[in-house]
N, C-alpha and C positions, 0 to 999 in steps of 0.2 A: 350695598351688595359687594362682596369681594369677588372680582372677576377671576375666573380660572382656578378657583380653589374649592371646587365641589367635593372631591374626595377628602381633602384635608378638613373642610368644615364638617363633613359627615363624621370623621373620626373624632374630632374634638367634641362634637355634640354627643356622640355615643359615650365618651368618657363621663360627661356631665350626667347623662341619663343613668348610667350604671352606678355612679356615686349616689344618685338620688334613690336608687332601688336597693342599695346595700351591697353592691358588687364593685367596690372601689378599686382604683388603680392609678397608674401614673403614666405620663406621656412626656417625652423630651423632644421639643420642637427645635430643629437646627437649621440654620441658613445664613447666608451672607447678610451684611447690613442692608437694610432697606427692602428686603425680600418679602416682608409681610408677617413676621413672627408676632410682633406686638398686636397687629390687627386681628390675628387669630385668637390671641389671648383675650382681646376685648370682646370678640364674638362669644367666646366661652363664658365670659362674665355676664353678657346679656342673656345667654341661654340659661344660666344658672341664677336667674333673678330670685328664685325661691330658696336658694341655698345661702348659707352663710359664707361670704367670700372674704378671704384674707389675702392681701396682696403684699408682696415684698420683692426685693430685687438686689442683685449684686451691684456694688459701687466700686469703681476701679480704685479709688483712694482708700477703700477699706478692705481690699482683697487680702491683706495680711493681718487684719484685725480679727482675732479668734472670736467666733460666735456672733459676729456683727449681724449677719442675715438671720441667724436663728433667733436673736433677740427680737428682731422686727416681726418674724413669723409667729413666735410663741407668745409675744406680749398680750394679744387679745385672749389667750387661752389660760392665762395664769390664775384665773379664778378657780381653775380645776386642780390647783396644787394640793388641795386638801384631800383629794381622792388618791394621791400617789403614796407609795411607801415613803417612809422618812428618808431612806437612802436616795431614792430617785428625786424627791423634792429638794433635798440638799444639793444633789448634783446639778439640777437646773438652776437653783439659786446661785451656786458657785460659778457655773458657766456664764450666767448673765450678770454676774456681779450685783445681785440683788440684796446682798447683806452678808455678814459673816456666817460661814457654814463649815465649821471645823470638822464636822463629821462626814463631809462629802467624800466619796471614794475617789482615788486618784486615777482610775481607769476611765476610758471614755464610754464604755458600754452603758453605764448607768444613765449618762446624759442622753444617749440615743434612745434607750428604752423609755426614759421619762418623756421625751418629746413624742414618741409614738403613742404612749398612753394618754398624754394630753389630747392628741388628735382624736383618738378613738373614743375617749370619754366625752369630748365635746360633741362628736358626731352622733352620740346616742340621743342627744337633745334635738339636734337638727343637722342635716347633711352639710358637709363642708366642701368648699372648693378652695384649694391653696394654689395661688398663681405666683410664680417666680419668674421675673424677667431678668435679662442680662446675666444669666447664670455663669457665663464665662468669667465673671469677676467675683464669684462666691469665694469666701474664705473657706479653707479646707475643712475646719471643724464643723462649720454649718453644713457644707456639702456632705460630709460624712453622716450627719444626723438625718438630713433630708433623704439621702440615698438609702439609709437603713430603714426609714419609715416607708419609703416608696415601694420597697420590695415586700412589704407586709401589710398592704392595704386591702387585700382581698377580704371579703366578708365584713368590710366596714363601709360606712357612708362618707368616705373621704375620696375626693379626686384631687390629684396633684398634677399641675401643668407647669412645665419648666421650659423656658426658651433661652437659647444660647447661640452665639455666632459660630459659624463654621470656622475651624482652625483656631478657635480660642483656647483649646487645650484645657478647658475648665475641669475642675475636679469631679464633676458629675458625669463626664463623658464615659467613664468605664464602670459606671455603677449598675449596669444591667437594666436600665430603664428602656422601655420601648421607644424607638427613635422614629421621628417623623421628619424626613428631610425635605425642606422646601427648595424647589428649583425655580428658575425663571418662568414667567408667564409665556404661553405659546404666542405665536405671531398674531393670531386673530384677536386674542384678548388684549395683547399689547397695543394693537392698532385701535381697538375700541377705546382703550384708556386714553391714548393720545388724541383721538378724534373728539372725545368728549371734553378734553382739556383745551384743545386749540382747533375748533372745527374749521377755521379758515386756513389752516396749514395746507400747502399744496402736497401732492402725493409724494414727490421726491423728498420733501422735508420729513414727512411722516415715516417714510422708509428709512431715512437716515437716523432719525431718533430711535427707531426700533433696533437698528444695528448698534448704535452707541450704547443704549441702555441694556441690551442683552436680556430683556425680560424682567429687569428689576423694576418693580412698581414705583418705588420712591424716585429712582432715576428718571423714569418716564414722566412722572408728575412734575418733578423739579425742573428738568430740562424743558418741558413744554411750557411751564409757567414763566420761564425766564427768557423766552425767545422774543426778540424785537419784532416789530411789524415786518421789516424787510427780511428778517430771517424766516419768518413764517411763510412769506411769499417766495422764498428761495432766491432772493436777490443778492444776499450776502452769505458767506459761509458761517458755520457755527463754530465758535471757539468753545471747545468742550469744557475746559477747566473754568473759564470765566462764566460760562452759562450754567454749569452743572448744579449749582445750589450749595449753600454753605453746609447744611447738616450732613449730607451724604459725603461730600468731598472731604470735610474735616474728619469724618470717621475713617476714610481710607488713608488720609494723611497721617492720622495717629498710628495706624498700623505700621507705616513706613518709618516714622520717627522712633518707634520702639525697637527697630533693628539697630545693630551695631554699625559703625561707620563703614567698615568693609562690606558688610552685607548690603547696606543701602547703595553703595557704589556699584556692586554687582547687579542690583535691581535696576539701577539707572542704565547700565549697559544693556540689560535685557529689554528695557523699555525703548531703547533707541533702535533696536533691531527691526528690520522691515518685515520679517515673517517669523514663524515659530520655530525655525531651525535652531537646534540646540548647539551644534558644533561651533558656529561662528561666535556665539555668546561665550562659550567656555574658552575658546581660543583668545578672544579679546580680553576676557577677565585675566587669563594667564599672562598676557602681554602687559597688563596693567599692574601685575604683582599681587593680584587678589587670590587668596587661598581657595582651594577647591571646595571647601565646605560652606562658602558664603551663600551660594545659591540654595544649597540644601537647608541652611538655616532659614532663609527666606521662605522656602517651601513649608518648613515646620511651623512658621508663623502665619501661614494661610495666605501669603501674598501671591504666590505663584505655585504651579505644579510642574514637575519634571517627568517626562516620559523617556523612552529609550533613545529617541532622536528628536523630540519636540519639547518645546517649553511654552506654557500658556499662563496668563495672569488669571487670578481669581475672578476678575471682572475687567472689562475694557476701561472703566473709569479708574481702576487702580493703576493701570498702565499709564493713563493720561496724567494722573496726579504724580506718579513716580517721575515722569519725564519733565513736567512743567514746574514742579516745586523744587527742582535743583537749580544750580547756577548755570548760566550760559557756558562758562568755562568747563564745567563738569560735563555738560552735554557734548561740547566739541571734543573733549577728551574721549568720551565713549564712541563718538562717530569715527574719530581717527583710528581707534583700535579696531572697530568693526570693519572699516574699509579694507584692512589688510587680509580679511578672510571671507570676502564676498565675490560674487561674479561681477562682470563688468558694469552692468547697469546699476546694481546696488552700490558698487564701489563709487561710481560717479555721484550718486545721491548722497552717500555718507561723506565724501570729501567736500561736497558743496555745503552740507550742513556743518562741517567742521571748519569751514573757511572763515577768515576775518577780513572783510573787505573784498574788492574785486580780485578775481584770479582767472586769467585767460586760459591757463592749462585746464582748470576744472571746468570752465565754460565749454571748452572743446569736448571734454568727456560727456558733459550733459547734452551737448548737441548730438553726439553719437548715440546716446541713450534715447533722445527724442526721435531720431531717424529710425532706430530699431523699433521703438514703440509705434511709430506711424506705420511701419511695415506690418505690424501685427494688428492694425486697425484701431489703435487707441486714438482718442480725440483730445486728450489733455495730458500734460505732464503733472505728476504729483507736485503739489506745493510743498516747499521745504519747511521744516520747523523753524521757529524763530531764531534759533541759535546760529543759523547760517543761510539766510535767504538770498544773499547777493553774491553769487559766485563771480558774476561779471555783468555789467550793463549790456554787453553784447548778446547775452543769452536770449533775452526776450525779443530783441530786435531781429535776431537771425534764426530763431527756432523755427523749423519748417512746419508747414501744415497747420498753422494757427495754434501752436502749442503755447501754453502759459499765457492765455488771453487775460486781459484785465476784466474785473467784475462787470464793468459797464458794457462789455461786448456780448455777454451771454448770461443767462440765468445760471446761478450756481446749483448744481445738483447737491444740495446741502446735506451733510457737510461735504466739503470738496473731496476729490479723490484722495488727497493727502490724509484727511481725517479718517476716511473709510479704510484706506490701505494701512495707515499707521496705527491709529488708536485701537481698532477693533481686532487686531491680531491676537 
């Protein structure tokens, strides 16, 4: 059972039913990596066990190879070539490089029309369900044919399901298909998923996992599965990047690698910020000589979003990966720039994160931040990221009110305040 996907399952099931009944159509499922798109496609395939199912998908390495996906989709239907006009049959043969077709028309319309007629002709024998995953990597000619067919499936026994990542800017995004946007699971469903995966996890750990994963089912499962026994019991903090799971984190890392060097550096600055305020990030980027469009290009790539005065990442794990997968020197550079544009407590934290070795001046600033936090009723100082943990040995010894206690002195409300404060913003 897919938790928290009742309306989405109902919509997908309806598309399959309508295709079976001769009222075909198309649906474009969109969402971030790990949100459950492929699981919905799998459920549709199960629901359509009496339909002829054809599965295909975009492949990043073939995104610039014309008709790569069309070839995969049309291959099972090529026994219907004989029912097409000579012009359309020649067009498909030419597009898929099936042999010499000197009479094939040079325009793309014949290829699109031929693909639609192959679908509708095959559906007269038995209803069809066409399932396309990773559509953000479709080559443009294939997407053009699929979009053309998708808009003309009424009164056929063909259902077309397409899944793509949010922010992928795939060629099908503007094709007029009905869009089904997948968001994160609600807190109750997220909690049920974690508790089913790690029933022995203490409540603080469950709450922390919910906050880190932000409703992403894959993140919830992978984070839960990789917790050590001590982490499950809340005895040690959660290292988000080391614990997060290879598949999901590599997906987010690939998004960042695809950015240009300046754009990645701007994203690192944003990931080092303590809150979602936009002004300090823009000012710090300017100080570092980064052009104004760097953050906007990162937004266009689906890494983050920019509001009038706020900035947020597409997912907390994207922010975690952006920060941890850069070098310590780059992180220190970002923190130093941000420190010049923050209020006193945040400035102390950034300077500590930017320091190399003990620094008594920064230790004094942290002490002042600790006293102000104590006056507000806080019980612990944020743990600093790995790029600058040691402002001064005096800090732990002199911090008032039991701040910055060692793990042995109390249970961690995992992840620590640092992870909650830093990664989830």
